C-alpha positions as CSV (number, residue, x, y, z in Angstrom):
1,M,17.2,6.3,44.5
2,S,17.8,7.4,41.0
3,N,16.8,4.0,39.6
4,V,13.5,4.2,41.4
5,R,12.8,7.7,40.1
6,N,13.7,6.6,36.5
7,T,11.5,3.5,36.8
8,A,8.6,5.6,38.1
9,A,9.0,8.1,35.3
10,A,9.1,5.3,32.7
11,I,5.9,3.8,34.1
12,A,4.1,7.2,34.1
13,V,5.0,7.7,30.4
14,L,3.7,4.3,29.5
15,V,0.5,4.8,31.3
16,L,-0.1,8.2,29.7
17,L,0.6,6.8,26.2
18,A,-1.7,3.9,26.7
19,A,-4.5,6.2,27.9
20,C,-4.3,8.1,24.5
21,S,-5.0,5.0,22.4
22,P,-8.6,4.7,21.1
23,E,-10.7,1.8,22.5
24,V,-10.4,-1.4,20.6
25,G,-13.4,-1.7,18.2
26,S,-14.1,2.0,18.1
27,K,-14.3,3.8,14.7
28,E,-11.1,5.6,15.5
29,W,-9.3,2.3,16.4
30,C,-10.5,0.7,13.2
31,A,-9.3,3.7,11.1
32,D,-5.9,3.7,12.9
33,L,-5.4,0.0,12.3
34,K,-6.5,0.3,8.6
35,Q,-3.7,2.9,8.2
36,K,-1.1,0.5,9.7
37,P,0.6,-1.9,7.3
38,K,-0.9,-5.3,7.7
39,G,2.5,-6.9,8.1
40,E,2.9,-5.0,11.4
41,W,-0.5,-6.2,12.8
42,T,-0.3,-8.5,15.8
43,A,-2.5,-11.7,15.8
44,N,-4.7,-10.0,18.4
45,E,-5.1,-6.9,16.4
46,A,-6.1,-8.9,13.3
47,A,-8.7,-10.9,15.3
48,D,-10.1,-7.8,16.9
49,Y,-10.2,-6.0,13.5
50,A,-12.1,-8.9,12.0
51,K,-14.5,-9.1,15.0
52,H,-15.2,-5.3,15.4
53,C,-14.5,-3.7,12.1
54,L,-15.6,-6.2,9.4
55,F,-18.6,-7.9,11.0
């Protein structure tokens, strides 16, 4: 029962953290990604940045 409770708590935390992230392509998202070192960007982040923030 303890494993189920721990798993549920972990899922709840992940959902809450994901809900706090700005929407991809928003001004806040572009600013956040611009602050992040480019070596840490994922391929999807780089593509989304080019699509939403540059063009």
